[in-house]
C-alpha positions as CSV (number, residue, x, y, z in Angstrom):
1,M,-25.5,-86.5,-45.1
2,K,-22.5,-87.1,-42.4
3,I,-19.0,-85.1,-43.1
4,L,-16.1,-85.4,-40.9
5,L,-13.7,-82.2,-41.2
6,V,-10.0,-83.1,-40.6
7,T,-7.8,-80.3,-38.7
8,G,-4.9,-79.7,-36.7
9,R,-5.1,-78.9,-32.9
10,Q,-4.5,-75.0,-33.6
11,A,-7.3,-74.6,-36.0
12,Y,-9.8,-76.9,-34.3
13,R,-11.8,-73.9,-32.6
14,M,-12.1,-71.9,-35.9
15,V,-13.4,-75.0,-37.8
16,M,-16.0,-75.9,-35.2
17,D,-17.2,-72.4,-35.1
18,V,-17.6,-72.5,-39.5
19,A,-19.0,-76.0,-39.2
20,E,-21.5,-75.0,-36.6
21,R,-22.7,-72.2,-38.6
22,I,-22.9,-74.4,-41.8
23,M,-24.9,-77.0,-39.7
24,R,-27.4,-73.9,-38.7
25,E,-27.8,-72.9,-42.5
26,N,-28.2,-76.4,-43.7
27,P,-30.9,-78.2,-41.1
28,G,-30.6,-82.0,-41.7
29,L,-26.6,-82.0,-42.4
30,H,-24.5,-83.3,-40.0
31,I,-20.9,-82.2,-39.5
32,D,-18.1,-83.4,-37.3
33,V,-14.5,-82.1,-36.5
34,L,-11.6,-84.3,-36.1
35,A,-8.4,-82.5,-34.5
36,L,-5.3,-84.8,-34.9
37,P,-2.5,-84.6,-33.0
38,I,-0.2,-81.9,-35.1
39,P,-0.1,-78.4,-34.6
40,V,-0.5,-77.1,-38.0
41,A,-3.1,-78.7,-40.2
42,A,-0.7,-77.8,-43.4
43,M,1.7,-79.9,-42.0
44,M,0.1,-83.2,-43.0
45,N,0.8,-85.5,-45.7
46,T,-1.1,-88.5,-47.3
47,I,1.2,-90.9,-45.1
48,Y,0.1,-89.2,-41.7
49,L,-3.4,-89.1,-42.4
50,Q,-3.4,-92.7,-43.8
51,R,-1.9,-93.7,-40.4
52,E,-4.4,-91.5,-38.2
53,L,-7.4,-92.4,-39.7
54,A,-6.7,-95.9,-40.0
55,S,-6.2,-95.6,-35.9
56,R,-9.8,-94.4,-35.7
57,I,-11.2,-96.6,-38.6
58,D,-14.6,-97.3,-36.4
59,Y,-15.4,-93.4,-35.8
60,V,-14.2,-92.8,-39.5
61,K,-16.5,-95.1,-41.0
62,Q,-19.9,-93.3,-39.5
63,F,-19.0,-90.4,-41.9
64,N,-20.3,-90.2,-45.9
65,L,-17.4,-87.9,-46.7
66,V,-13.7,-87.1,-45.1
67,I,-12.5,-83.7,-46.0
68,V,-8.8,-82.8,-45.4
69,P,-7.1,-79.4,-45.4
70,G,-6.5,-78.6,-48.6
71,Y,-2.6,-77.8,-48.0
72,T,-2.5,-81.8,-47.2
73,R,0.6,-83.0,-49.5
74,G,-0.1,-86.1,-51.8
75,D,-2.9,-87.4,-53.4
76,V,-5.4,-88.4,-50.9
77,A,-6.9,-91.2,-53.2
78,E,-4.9,-93.8,-51.6
79,V,-6.4,-92.6,-48.2
80,S,-9.9,-93.1,-49.3
81,E,-9.0,-96.6,-51.1
82,K,-7.4,-97.5,-47.3
83,L,-10.4,-96.4,-45.0
84,G,-13.2,-97.4,-47.8
85,I,-14.8,-93.9,-47.5
86,P,-14.4,-91.1,-49.8
87,V,-11.9,-88.7,-48.6
88,V,-11.5,-85.2,-51.1
89,K,-8.9,-82.2,-50.1
90,G,-10.9,-79.1,-48.7
91,T,-10.1,-75.5,-48.9
92,L,-6.6,-74.1,-48.2
93,Y,-8.6,-71.3,-45.9
94,I,-11.4,-72.7,-43.1
95,Q,-13.5,-69.4,-44.0
96,D,-14.1,-70.8,-47.3
97,L,-15.4,-74.1,-46.4
98,P,-19.1,-73.1,-46.2
99,L,-18.6,-72.6,-50.1
100,M,-17.3,-76.0,-50.5
101,I,-20.1,-77.7,-48.5
102,N,-23.1,-75.5,-50.2
103,A,-21.6,-76.7,-53.6
104,L,-21.0,-80.3,-52.1
105,L,-24.8,-80.4,-51.6
106,R,-25.8,-79.3,-55.2
107,G,-23.6,-82.1,-56.3
108,V,-20.4,-80.6,-57.1
109,K,-17.5,-83.1,-57.3
110,F,-14.6,-82.3,-55.4
111,S,-10.6,-83.5,-55.9
112,T,-8.0,-85.9,-54.1
113,I,-5.3,-84.0,-55.4
114,E,-6.1,-80.5,-56.0
115,P,-7.5,-78.0,-53.0
116,A,-11.3,-77.3,-53.6
117,D,-10.3,-73.8,-54.1
118,S,-9.8,-74.6,-57.8
119,I,-13.0,-75.7,-58.1
120,L,-15.0,-73.1,-56.3
121,E,-13.5,-70.1,-58.3
122,S,-16.8,-69.0,-60.0
123,E,-18.5,-69.4,-56.6
124,K,-16.0,-67.0,-54.7
125,K,-16.3,-64.7,-57.5
126,R,-19.7,-64.5,-57.1
127,V,-19.6,-64.4,-53.0
128,E,-16.7,-61.7,-53.7
129,L,-19.0,-59.5,-55.4
130,D,-21.8,-60.0,-53.0
131,V,-19.6,-58.8,-50.2
132,L,-18.9,-55.6,-52.2
133,E,-22.4,-54.9,-53.1
134,E,-23.1,-55.2,-49.6
135,A,-20.3,-53.1,-49.0
136,R,-21.7,-50.4,-50.8
137,K,-25.4,-50.7,-49.5
138,L,-24.1,-50.6,-45.8
139,A,-22.0,-47.4,-46.7
140,L,-25.3,-45.6,-48.1
141,V,-26.6,-46.2,-44.4
142,E,-23.7,-46.1,-42.0
143,K,-21.9,-43.0,-42.8
144,Y,-20.3,-40.1,-41.5
145,F,-21.8,-37.6,-44.1
146,D,-21.9,-37.8,-48.4
147,I,-19.7,-35.5,-50.5
148,N,-21.9,-34.5,-53.4
149,G,-23.4,-37.9,-53.1
150,L,-20.7,-40.2,-52.2
151,P,-21.1,-41.7,-49.0
152,I,-17.8,-41.4,-46.2
153,S,-18.0,-44.7,-44.4
154,S,-15.7,-47.0,-43.4
155,H,-17.7,-49.6,-44.8
156,Y,-16.6,-48.6,-48.6
157,P,-13.7,-46.4,-48.6
158,L,-13.0,-44.3,-51.1
159,V,-9.7,-43.0,-53.2
160,I,-8.9,-39.4,-53.7
161,S,-6.5,-38.5,-56.6
162,E,-4.6,-35.5,-56.1
163,I,-3.8,-33.9,-59.6
164,Y,-1.3,-31.0,-60.1
165,V,-1.6,-28.9,-63.2
166,E,-0.9,-25.8,-64.3
167,E,-3.5,-25.3,-67.5
168,P,-6.8,-26.3,-67.7
169,S,-5.8,-28.4,-71.0
170,D,-3.2,-30.5,-69.2
171,L,-6.1,-32.3,-67.3
172,Y,-7.1,-34.1,-70.4
173,K,-4.1,-36.7,-70.0
174,Y,-5.5,-37.7,-66.4
175,K,-8.9,-38.8,-67.7
176,R,-7.5,-42.4,-67.1
177,V,-6.2,-41.5,-63.8
178,A,-9.5,-40.2,-62.5
179,K,-11.3,-43.3,-63.8
180,Y,-10.4,-45.3,-61.1
181,A,-10.7,-42.5,-58.4
182,D,-14.1,-41.7,-56.2
183,L,-12.7,-37.8,-56.2
184,V,-10.4,-35.7,-57.7
185,S,-8.7,-33.3,-55.6
186,I,-7.0,-30.1,-57.8
187,G,-3.5,-29.3,-56.1
188,V,-3.1,-25.4,-57.4
189,S,0.3,-23.7,-56.7
190,I,1.2,-20.7,-54.4
191,G,0.2,-17.7,-56.4
192,C,-2.8,-18.9,-58.6
193,N,-5.0,-16.4,-59.2
194,L,-8.6,-16.9,-58.7
195,L,-9.8,-17.0,-62.5
196,R,-7.2,-19.9,-63.2
197,A,-8.4,-22.0,-60.2
198,R,-11.8,-21.7,-61.1
199,E,-10.9,-22.6,-65.0
200,L,-9.0,-25.3,-63.5
201,I,-12.0,-26.8,-60.9
202,N,-14.8,-26.3,-63.5
203,K,-12.7,-28.2,-66.5
204,A,-12.1,-31.1,-63.9
205,K,-15.6,-31.4,-63.0
206,E,-16.2,-31.2,-66.8
207,L,-14.2,-34.3,-67.5
208,F,-14.1,-36.1,-64.9
209,S,-17.7,-36.3,-63.7
210,K,-16.7,-36.9,-60.1
211,P,-16.7,-34.7,-56.8
212,V,-13.6,-32.1,-57.1
213,G,-11.9,-30.5,-54.3
214,I,-9.0,-27.6,-53.8
215,D,-5.6,-28.2,-52.1
216,T,-3.7,-24.8,-52.0
217,G,-1.3,-23.4,-49.3
218,E,-3.7,-20.1,-49.7
219,L,-6.6,-20.3,-47.3
220,E,-7.8,-17.1,-48.7
221,L,-8.0,-18.9,-52.2
222,A,-9.6,-22.0,-50.8
223,I,-12.7,-19.6,-49.2
224,E,-12.8,-17.7,-52.5
225,V,-13.7,-21.0,-54.4
226,S,-15.3,-23.1,-51.8
227,G,-18.7,-22.6,-53.6
228,D,-17.3,-24.2,-57.0
229,V,-15.8,-27.2,-54.9
230,D,-17.5,-30.4,-53.0
231,F,-14.7,-30.0,-50.5
232,I,-11.1,-28.0,-49.3
233,N,-8.2,-30.1,-48.9
234,G,-5.2,-29.3,-46.8
235,I,-6.7,-26.6,-44.2
236,R,-3.9,-26.7,-41.1
237,V,-4.8,-26.6,-37.5
238,S,-2.6,-23.0,-37.4
239,E,-5.4,-21.7,-39.8
240,V,-8.5,-23.0,-37.8
241,G,-9.0,-19.4,-36.3
242,E,-9.5,-17.9,-39.6
243,L,-11.7,-20.4,-40.7
244,L,-14.3,-19.3,-38.2
245,R,-15.2,-16.1,-40.2
246,Y,-16.4,-18.0,-42.8
247,V,-18.3,-20.4,-40.6
248,D,-21.9,-19.7,-42.5
249,R,-20.3,-20.2,-45.7
250,L,-18.5,-23.4,-44.7
251,R,-20.9,-25.0,-42.4
252,E,-21.7,-27.9,-44.7
253,K,-18.3,-27.8,-46.8
254,P,-16.2,-31.2,-46.2
255,I,-12.9,-29.9,-45.2
256,V,-9.8,-32.1,-45.0
257,L,-7.9,-31.0,-41.7
258,L,-4.0,-31.4,-41.8
259,G,-2.0,-32.7,-38.5
260,D,1.2,-31.8,-37.4
261,P,3.7,-34.7,-37.7
262,E,6.2,-32.7,-35.7
263,K,4.5,-33.3,-32.5
264,A,4.6,-36.9,-30.7
265,P,1.8,-39.4,-31.7
266,V,-0.2,-39.0,-28.4
267,D,0.2,-35.0,-28.7
268,E,-1.0,-35.0,-32.3
269,A,-4.0,-36.8,-32.0
270,L,-5.0,-35.4,-29.0
271,E,-4.8,-31.8,-30.7
272,L,-6.8,-32.9,-33.9
273,E,-9.3,-34.2,-31.5
274,R,-9.6,-31.1,-29.7
275,V,-9.4,-28.9,-32.9
276,V,-12.5,-31.0,-34.4
277,K,-14.8,-30.9,-31.3
278,F,-14.2,-26.9,-31.6
279,L,-15.2,-26.8,-35.0
280,V,-18.2,-29.2,-34.7
281,G,-19.0,-26.9,-31.6
282,K,-18.9,-23.8,-34.0
283,G,-20.9,-25.3,-36.6
284,F,-18.6,-27.2,-38.9
285,S,-20.6,-30.3,-39.8
286,K,-18.0,-31.9,-42.5
287,I,-14.6,-32.4,-40.9
288,I,-12.2,-35.4,-42.3
289,V,-8.9,-35.5,-40.5
290,D,-5.9,-36.2,-42.3
291,P,-2.8,-36.9,-39.6
292,V,-0.1,-36.3,-42.8
293,L,1.7,-39.9,-43.2
294,M,5.5,-39.2,-43.0
295,P,8.1,-40.8,-45.6
296,P,9.5,-44.6,-44.6
297,L,12.6,-43.8,-41.9
298,N,11.7,-40.4,-41.5
299,G,8.2,-40.9,-39.4
300,L,6.0,-43.6,-40.8
301,V,5.7,-45.2,-37.6
302,K,5.0,-42.7,-35.6
303,S,2.3,-41.5,-38.5
304,L,0.8,-45.1,-38.1
305,E,0.7,-44.6,-34.4
306,T,-1.0,-41.3,-34.6
307,I,-3.8,-43.0,-36.6
308,I,-4.3,-45.8,-34.1
309,H,-4.5,-43.0,-31.4
310,L,-7.2,-41.0,-33.5
311,R,-9.2,-44.0,-34.8
312,N,-9.8,-44.6,-30.9
313,R,-10.3,-41.3,-29.8
314,T,-12.2,-40.0,-32.8
315,P,-14.6,-42.8,-33.9
316,S,-17.1,-40.3,-35.3
317,T,-14.6,-38.5,-37.4
318,P,-13.2,-40.3,-40.8
319,L,-9.7,-40.2,-41.6
320,L,-7.7,-40.0,-44.2
321,I,-4.2,-41.5,-45.3
322,G,-1.9,-39.7,-47.8
323,A,-0.4,-42.7,-49.7
324,G,1.4,-40.4,-52.0
325,N,4.1,-39.6,-49.5
326,V,5.1,-43.0,-49.0
327,T,4.9,-44.2,-53.0
328,E,6.5,-41.0,-54.3
329,L,9.5,-40.9,-51.7
330,S,10.4,-44.7,-52.0
331,D,12.2,-46.3,-54.8
332,V,10.2,-49.3,-54.8
333,D,7.4,-50.5,-57.2
334,S,4.0,-48.7,-55.7
335,I,1.7,-51.2,-56.1
336,G,3.2,-53.7,-53.4
337,L,3.4,-50.0,-51.0
338,N,0.0,-49.0,-51.9
339,A,-1.5,-52.4,-51.2
340,L,0.0,-52.6,-47.7
341,L,-1.0,-49.3,-46.8
342,V,-4.7,-49.8,-47.7
343,F,-4.5,-53.3,-45.7
344,I,-3.3,-51.2,-42.5
345,G,-5.7,-48.8,-43.0
346,V,-8.7,-50.9,-43.7
347,E,-7.7,-52.8,-40.6
348,L,-7.8,-49.7,-38.5
349,G,-11.3,-48.4,-40.0
350,V,-9.5,-45.4,-42.2
351,E,-12.2,-44.4,-44.8
352,L,-10.2,-41.9,-47.6
353,Y,-6.9,-43.2,-49.2
354,L,-5.3,-40.1,-51.3
355,T,-2.8,-40.4,-53.8
356,T,-0.7,-38.6,-56.5
357,E,0.9,-40.0,-59.8
358,A,3.1,-37.2,-59.9
359,S,6.2,-39.6,-61.1
360,T,6.6,-42.2,-63.9
361,K,7.1,-44.8,-61.1
362,T,3.9,-43.9,-59.1
363,R,1.9,-44.3,-62.6
364,G,-1.5,-46.5,-61.8
365,S,-1.2,-45.4,-58.1
366,T,-5.0,-44.5,-58.4
367,R,-6.1,-47.9,-59.9
368,E,-4.0,-49.6,-57.0
369,L,-5.2,-48.2,-54.4
370,R,-8.8,-49.0,-55.8
371,R,-8.4,-52.9,-56.4
372,A,-6.5,-53.0,-52.7
373,I,-9.3,-51.5,-51.1
374,E,-11.7,-54.1,-52.7
375,M,-9.4,-57.1,-52.0
376,A,-9.4,-55.9,-48.4
377,I,-13.3,-55.3,-47.9
378,I,-13.4,-58.9,-48.7
379,A,-10.6,-60.2,-46.7
380,K,-12.2,-58.3,-43.7
381,K,-15.1,-59.8,-44.4
382,L,-14.6,-63.2,-44.8
383,R,-12.0,-63.2,-41.8
384,K,-8.9,-64.5,-43.9
385,P,-5.8,-62.7,-45.6
386,P,-5.9,-60.7,-48.9
387,K,-4.7,-64.0,-50.3
388,D,-6.3,-66.5,-52.9
389,L,-9.3,-64.4,-54.0
390,S,-10.8,-64.1,-57.6
391,F,-8.4,-61.2,-58.4
392,N,-5.1,-59.8,-56.9
393,L,-2.7,-57.3,-57.3
394,L,0.0,-59.6,-58.5
395,C,1.7,-58.0,-62.0
396,V,5.4,-58.9,-62.5
397,K,5.2,-62.2,-60.1
398,S,3.0,-65.1,-60.3
399,K,1.7,-67.3,-57.6
400,K,2.1,-70.5,-59.7
401,A,5.3,-71.5,-61.8
402,M,4.8,-71.2,-65.6
403,R,7.6,-73.3,-66.8
404,E,7.6,-75.4,-70.1
405,E,10.4,-77.9,-70.9
406,P,12.1,-76.9,-74.1
407,P,11.8,-79.9,-76.5
408,K,14.8,-82.0,-76.8
409,P,16.0,-81.9,-80.2
410,R,16.5,-84.6,-82.6
411,E,19.4,-83.1,-84.5
412,I,21.4,-80.0,-83.8
413,A,22.7,-77.4,-86.3
414,Y,26.2,-75.7,-85.6
415,V,26.6,-72.5,-87.4
416,Y,30.0,-71.1,-87.8
417,E,29.6,-68.1,-90.5
418,K,27.3,-64.9,-89.7
419,P,25.3,-64.3,-92.5
420,E,25.4,-60.9,-94.0
421,W,22.6,-58.7,-92.7
422,R,20.0,-57.0,-95.1
423,P,17.1,-54.8,-94.2
424,D,13.9,-55.5,-94.9
425,P,13.1,-53.6,-98.3
426,S,9.3,-53.2,-96.9
427,G,10.3,-51.5,-94.0
428,F,10.4,-51.7,-90.2
429,F,8.4,-51.3,-87.4
430,R,8.5,-49.3,-84.0
431,I,6.2,-49.6,-81.0
432,F,5.3,-47.0,-78.4
433,V,3.2,-47.5,-75.4
434,D,1.2,-44.1,-74.8
435,H,0.2,-44.7,-71.1
436,D,-1.9,-41.0,-70.9
437,E,-4.1,-42.1,-73.8
438,G,-4.2,-46.1,-73.1
439,V,-3.2,-47.0,-76.4
440,I,-0.5,-48.8,-78.4
441,R,1.1,-46.8,-81.0
442,V,3.0,-48.3,-84.2
443,Q,5.3,-46.4,-86.7
444,H,6.1,-47.8,-89.9
445,Y,9.5,-46.5,-91.7
446,L,11.7,-47.4,-94.3
447,Y,15.4,-48.1,-93.5
448,G,17.5,-45.1,-93.5
449,S,14.5,-42.5,-93.3
450,R,14.4,-41.8,-89.9
């Protein structure tokens, strides 16, 4: 079978690379790439295609099928009719062409109107699940270390949910939050005693069945409960000297080391690099660095610059992004902020993402981070934007207009009098959403009984 892929000048090299890869995987299949004199393939329409392909008719006639860009405007059936050769629309993204070709070889028919993506949905979903499964397997092999069996690896980044509670009974309402987290960090207030801290940790382990850490501003308390937790979160650089007294106890304990965002990015990165080397030299084997992400317009760009420096200077140390500092301190829907932070982080190779759901507006942040990470893993592996996957983070907005034209009335009735309102004798309903329990509650009451 001979296939012709049509593209523009800018994408020619990329399409050629994909075509060569497909032919290596499918001996006997011949694919050629034609770059038309247009910069961007998405600018093509049927009139342009018809003119350009007709002027190369002897060359085009060699092929059994012509695949044009998925973004081509119009129905390419008229182009096919003019050329006397089957012409169909390809995928929206070059990286998805192998899926289309494999489907073609299995006998799948494609459209002259719709991009191939709509037909490839089930195939795309299978490929995406395979990518995630491969990432999980790679994380088990290529990792920095484990936290209670969970591999810390850039192949499959993890989500830490930070939960602040005063009483063990308060943890019950976070069961749905913890469901989407890989690890849970219990934040305890200054002055919390050892007994209460242990009660919170043990209850969290019982309820969530996940690795549990502690985040406290008091180093002594963190040391006291180090045997009860799977990791210690929030050790400041200024406390490193004190840590040396407990090297035997903490040698194998994962520790999150905090940066100092007041410093210049290069200086902060250099200091953290120096401290990590110092701690490793003293026997600490599991260090995670949190450069402390600052809020937007208050140092966020500097924080990202620090992360870039750290990634380049400390490739053998896992990094953490504290997304909560951005979502909690911005009056913007968390879903977009979380996604963008993850996309930036995964591109940089950041391994862990910490968030809180301390306010109503950030409810769902843990789930949003988990989904964004999966989108980013797939997009990075397939070398495409985090777009047109089989799942997304669109909640309020939609990619497609869902307008339905209202029916045209045959007869119009005009109401001039307002009828008397009578309460339903059977009563009324009020509907509530219980976000903590994940249920919808309905209350029935009679008129006047509330």
